[in-house]
C-alpha positions in Angstrom: 8.3 -5.3 -9.4 9.8 -4.6 -12.6 12.0 -1.5 -13.1 14.6 0.5 -11.2 12.8 3.7 -10.4 9.5 4.1 -8.7 7.3 7.0 -7.8 4.3 7.5 -5.5 0.9 7.6 -7.1 -2.6 8.4 -5.7 -6.3 7.9 -6.0 -7.1 4.4 -7.1 -10.8 4.1 -6.5 -13.8 1.7 -6.7 -13.8 -2.1 -6.7 -12.1 -5.4 -7.7 -12.6 -6.5 -11.3 -15.1 -9.2 -10.2 -17.2 -6.5 -8.4 -16.4 -7.7 -4.8 -15.4 -5.2 -2.2 -13.6 -7.5 0.3 -9.9 -8.0 0.2 -9.1 -11.5 -1.2 -9.0 -14.3 1.4 -5.4 -15.0 0.5 -4.5 -11.4 1.6 -6.3 -11.8 4.9 -4.6 -15.1 5.5 -1.2 -13.7 4.6 -1.5 -11.1 7.5 -2.8 -13.0 10.5 -1.6 -10.4 12.9 -4.0 -7.9 11.3 -1.3 -5.3 10.7 0.1 -4.3 7.3 1.9 -1.5 5.4 0.6 -0.6 2.0 2.4 1.1 -0.8 1.4 2.0 -4.4 4.2 2.6 -6.8 4.6 3.1 -10.5 7.5 1.9 -12.6 9.2 4.6 -14.7 10.7 1.8 -16.8 7.5 0.2 -18.0 4.8 2.5 -16.7 3.1 -0.3 -14.8 1.5 0.4 -11.4 1.7 -1.9 -8.5 0.1 -2.2 -5.1 2.3 -3.8 -2.4 0.9 -4.8 1.0 3.5 -5.8 3.6 2.9 -7.6 6.8 3.9 -5.4 9.7 6.1 -8.0 11.4 7.6 -9.4 8.2 7.9 -6.9 5.5 9.6 -9.4 3.1 6.4 -11.6 3.0 4.8 -9.0 0.7 1.8 -9.3 -1.7 2.3 -7.3 -4.9 -0.5 -7.0 -7.6 -0.6 -4.9 -10.7 -3.0 -2.1 -10.0 -4.4 -2.3 -13.4 -5.9 -5.8 -12.7 -6.9 -5.0 -9.1 -8.5 -1.6 -8.7 -9.4 -1.4 -5.0 -12.2 -0.4 -2.9 -11.3 -1.3 0.6 -14.5 -1.6 2.6 -15.0 -1.2 6.4 -14.8 -4.9 7.1 -11.5 -5.3 5.2 -10.1 -2.2 6.8 -10.8 -3.6 10.3 -9.4 -7.0 9.3 -6.0 -5.3 8.3 -6.2 -2.5 10.7 -6.1 0.1 7.8 -7.1 3.7 8.1 -8.4 5.2 4.9 -7.7 8.9 4.7 -8.9 11.4 2.1 -10.1 8.6 -0.3 -6.5 8.0 -1.5 -4.7 4.7 -1.9 -1.2 6.1 -2.1 0.3 4.7 1.1 3.1 4.3 3.5 2.1 2.6 6.8 3.5 3.1 10.2 3.1 1.8 13.7 -0.1 -0.2 14.2 -2.0 0.4 11.0 -1.4 1.5 7.4 -2.2 5.1 6.7 -3.3 6.1 3.2 -2.4 9.6 2.0 -2.8 11.8 -1.0 0.4 12.3 -2.9 1.1 15.9 -1.6 0.5 14.9 2.1 2.7 11.8 1.6 5.6 13.8 0.2 5.4 16.3 3.1 5.2 13.5 5.5 8.3 11.8 4.0 10.3 14.9 4.5 9.3 15.2 8.1 11.4 13.9 11.0 8.6 11.6 12.2 8.6 9.6 8.9 10.1 6.1 9.4 12.8 6.2 6.7 14.5 3.0 7.9 11.1 1.2 7.5 10.7 2.4 4.0 14.3 1.3 3.2 13.5 -2.1 4.5 10.2 -2.7 2.8 11.2 -1.2 -0.5 14.8 -0.2 -0.9 14.5 1.2 -4.5 12.2 4.1 -3.5 13.7 5.0 -0.1 
């Protein structure tokens, strides 16, 4: 990702540019264990927004796509494939344990301040925003 400073963003709705609602096959192949962390960030340097999905067991093997080109609708099949829980219709995300949890910005910020937030995980998957 470009830029030094990143902030959480929320509510990225609907579908892929091509109209399909499934996650691309290359994403599903990238996460054979079916577990992933997901994180949407925006660069304060260039204003671009990015979606990063990180395999649970190997956060370094991440997939990052500009949100502008891949506005997401994650359907039930894709959520089952990646073990994703979709909460409050928001795609701002930090995942923990066995699935990725999607939070609206306010809930995410409160969660990040709580003792149960896995700070060491966030530092590992994205040091610039920890």
